[in-house]
N, C-alpha and C positions, 0 to 999 in steps of 0.2 A: 248287221252282221257281227258275229262273235269276234272278239279281239283277244290276242294272247294275254294271259294273266300277267300282272306286273311282277310279282315276286316269285322267286324260285320255290319257296315253301308252299305258296298257294297253288302253283302249277303241279307240284308233286302230290299234294293232297287231293286236288281235283282229278289228277290223272288216275290215282288209285281208285277213287270212287267211280269215276266215269268209265274206266276200263271194265270194272266189275259189272256195271250196268250194260255196257256194250256186249259183253260175253253172255250175260243173261238173256238179252234180246236175241242173240244169235241162236242160243239153245232153244228158246221158245219157238222161234220161226222154224227151226229144224223139226222139233217135236210135233208141232201143230200141223205143219204142211208136208212133212215127210221129205224134206230136201236136205242136201248136203250143204253145209256152210263152213267156210274157213275164214278166220280172222287172224291177221298178223299185225302186231304193232310193237313199236319200240317206245321206251320211256322218253320223257322230254330231253334227257341228257344224251340220248342215243345209245344207251347201254343195253339194259336188259331187253330181251326179245320175248314177246308173248305170242305163242302160236296155239290156236284152238281150232280143232277140226271136229265136226260131227260125223257120225257114221252114215254111209250111204245105204240106201235100201231099208231104212227104218220106216215102218208103216205110219202113215199120218194119223193123228188122233181125230182129225175132222174128216168124217166120211162123206159128207155132203159136198159134191164137187163145186157147186156155185159158192157156197160159204167158204170153202177152202181157197178158191181163187181170190175172193175178196180179202180174206185174212192174209194170204200170201202177199198180195199187192200192198196192203196197208202196213204189214209188219216189215216187209222188205224196205219200204220207204223210211219207216222209223229207224230201222237198223242203220241205213246209210246216213240218215241225218245225225244219229248219235256218233257215228264214226267221224263225220265232218266236224262236229262240235268238239270231239276229243282232240282232233288235230289242231283246230283253230284256237281253242282256249288253252291247251296245255303244251303245244309245240311238239306233239307226238307225231310219228309217222305211222299211218294206218293203211292197211289193205284189206278189203273184204271181197270174197268170192262167194257168190250164192248161186247154186244150181237152179235151173228152171224145172219145176215139177212136171211139166208137160213136154220135156225134151227140147225146148228151145235153147238159144244161146245163154250161157250163164251171165249173171250180172257181175261185173268187175268194177270195183271202186278203189282207187288208190289216191292217197294224199301225198303231196310233195315228192316223197322218195318212192317212185315207182319201182326202184330197185328191189324193194322188199318183196313185192309180189313175184318179180322175175327171178329173184334169188331163191325163193322158196319153191 
């Protein structure tokens, strides 16, 4: 299991890099599968708030339904793993909401401070 990085400098550097990766994964999932994704996170010091929302109703780049379902399942898992790693390694608070492309319940993942998702 990932543990919090020891020094504040390492946490800040890792946070910047990992946040960028998390947001890229969210954009990829939204574009390939045509789903709305929202990511909300705070930096390790609890200061700056990052909010990223993709647009709803964007057509999926993958037209094959079976391939899109597989890509959605795999990429959603990777996105949630990356959010968990960001929280565990850097001490950030992260919330991810991912719509289901087939009208099911959205996936909601929040670390420690569930207040982020509720406040947003």
